[in-house]
C-alpha positions in Angstrom: -32.8 -37.9 -17.2 -31.5 -36.6 -13.9 -27.9 -37.6 -14.9 -28.4 -35.8 -18.2 -29.4 -32.5 -16.5 -26.6 -32.8 -14.0 -24.1 -33.4 -16.8 -25.5 -30.4 -18.8 -25.4 -28.2 -15.7 -21.8 -29.2 -15.1 -20.7 -28.3 -18.6 -22.5 -25.0 -18.6 -21.0 -24.1 -15.2 -17.5 -25.2 -16.3 -17.8 -23.3 -19.5 -18.7 -20.1 -17.7 -16.0 -20.6 -15.1 -13.3 -21.3 -17.7 -14.4 -18.4 -19.9 -14.2 -16.0 -17.0 -10.7 -17.3 -16.1 -9.5 -17.0 -19.7 -10.8 -13.4 -19.8 -9.0 -12.5 -16.6 -5.8 -14.1 -17.9 -6.1 -12.1 -21.1 -6.6 -8.9 -19.1 -3.7 -9.7 -16.9 -1.4 -10.3 -19.8 -2.6 -7.0 -21.4 -2.0 -5.1 -18.2 1.5 -6.5 -17.7 2.5 -5.3 -21.2 2.2 -1.7 -20.1 5.5 -1.6 -18.2 8.8 -3.3 -18.0 8.6 -6.8 -16.5 10.7 -5.6 -13.6 7.6 -3.6 -12.6 4.6 -5.5 -14.0 5.7 -9.0 -12.9 4.8 -8.1 -9.2 2.2 -5.4 -9.8 -1.4 -5.6 -8.7 -3.7 -6.0 -11.7 -7.1 -4.4 -11.8 -9.7 -4.0 -14.5 -11.3 -0.7 -15.5 -14.1 -1.2 -12.9 -11.2 -1.3 -10.4 -11.8 -4.9 -9.5 -8.7 -6.8 -8.5 -7.7 -9.5 -11.0 -4.4 -10.3 -9.3 -2.7 -9.2 -6.1 0.7 -7.5 -6.2 3.4 -6.6 -3.8 5.5 -3.8 -5.3 3.3 -0.7 -5.1 2.4 -0.6 -8.8 -1.0 -1.3 -10.3 -1.5 -2.3 -13.9 -4.7 -2.0 -15.9 -5.5 -3.8 -19.3 -6.3 -2.3 -22.6 -9.6 -0.4 -22.4 -12.2 -2.2 -24.5 -14.1 1.0 -25.2 -11.1 2.7 -27.0 -9.7 2.1 -30.5 -6.0 1.8 -29.5 -4.0 -0.7 -27.4 -3.8 1.3 -24.1 -2.8 -0.7 -21.0 -1.4 1.3 -18.0 0.9 0.6 -15.1 0.7 3.3 -12.4 2.0 4.1 -8.9 -0.3 5.3 -6.1 -0.6 9.0 -7.1 -1.7 7.9 -10.6 -4.3 5.4 -9.1 -5.7 8.4 -7.2 -5.7 10.4 -10.4 -7.5 7.6 -12.3 -10.2 7.2 -9.6 -10.8 11.0 -9.6 -10.8 11.2 -13.4 -13.4 8.4 -13.7 -15.6 10.1 -11.1 -15.0 13.6 -12.7 -13.6 14.8 -9.4 -10.4 16.6 -8.5 -7.5 14.3 -7.7 -6.0 14.5 -4.2 -2.5 13.0 -4.7 0.3 14.6 -2.8 3.4 12.9 -4.2 5.0 12.7 -7.7 3.3 10.0 -9.8 4.6 7.9 -12.6 2.8 5.8 -15.2 3.9 3.6 -18.0 2.0 3.1 -21.3 4.6 1.1 -23.3 2.0 -0.2 -25.8 1.0 3.3 -26.7 -2.4 5.1 -26.4 -5.7 5.7 -28.1 -6.2 9.1 -29.8 -7.1 11.7 -27.3 -7.6 15.5 -26.9 -4.6 17.3 -25.5 -6.7 20.0 -23.9 -10.1 18.4 -22.9 -9.9 15.3 -20.7 -13.4 14.2 -21.7 -13.4 14.9 -25.4 -14.5 11.8 -27.4 -14.3 13.3 -31.0 -11.2 14.7 -32.8 -10.6 18.3 -32.0 -8.1 19.3 -34.7 -4.5 18.4 -35.5 -3.0 20.9 -33.0 -5.0 19.3 -30.2 -5.9 15.7 -31.1 -3.0 13.4 -30.2 -2.6 10.5 -32.5 0.1 7.9 -33.2 1.4 8.1 -29.6 3.6 5.2 -29.1 5.4 4.1 -25.9 5.5 6.8 -23.3 5.7 7.6 -19.6 3.6 10.1 -17.8 4.4 12.1 -14.7 2.2 13.8 -12.1 3.4 16.8 -10.2 1.3 17.6 -7.1 1.7 21.4 -7.6 0.5 21.8 -11.2 1.6 25.4 -11.2 5.1 24.0 -11.6 4.0 22.8 -15.1 3.4 26.4 -16.5 6.8 26.7 -18.2 6.6 23.3 -20.0 5.3 23.2 -23.5 1.7 22.1 -24.2 2.5 21.4 -27.8 2.2 17.6 -28.4 3.9 18.1 -31.8 7.1 19.6 -30.4 9.2 16.4 -30.6 9.6 16.0 -26.8 7.7 16.1 -23.6 4.7 18.3 -23.1 1.9 19.0 -20.7 -1.4 17.2 -21.5 -4.7 18.6 -20.2 -3.2 21.9 -19.0 -5.4 24.2 -17.0 -7.4 21.3 -15.7 -7.0 19.3 -12.4 -5.8 16.4 -14.7 -2.6 18.2 -16.0 0.4 15.9 -16.3 3.6 15.6 -18.2 3.7 13.3 -21.3 7.1 11.8 -22.1 7.4 9.9 -25.4 10.1 7.2 -25.4 10.0 6.6 -29.1 10.0 9.1 -32.0 6.6 10.2 -33.1 
């Protein structure tokens, strides 16, 4: 009977351990798909709780597809974008001081172009859908974004979330 319980315990523990590793591996593969392999292969990988899944050594951090969104939306970001994401999650003002770059080569989930926290469609002129592969750029002085279009339907780059501390330039790399 003792052997039976030890065997059962072993299989339960092994199943939990292996399931956790498989989930981490899936998240790492998802995160790495956000950027070219020249960046993602040596990037740190974290989950959306900012827990490290894999260490990196090139200054980039990748995050997997978010499970709470309808699209496939993994990210690879440099330090200013990591600062941005931490502030966004906490609903605080970002404090980055350098230009930031982010890759989302798998695309994105539908999102408001004006309200960073909108969760429901806000109309065709504002609700961004069918956004394929794109890059994003942060400029520390967001006043420098004033002369860039905010129209996501313009066929080129635009400023998302203008007039908020989260304003950034969206740069599609595929036709929309």
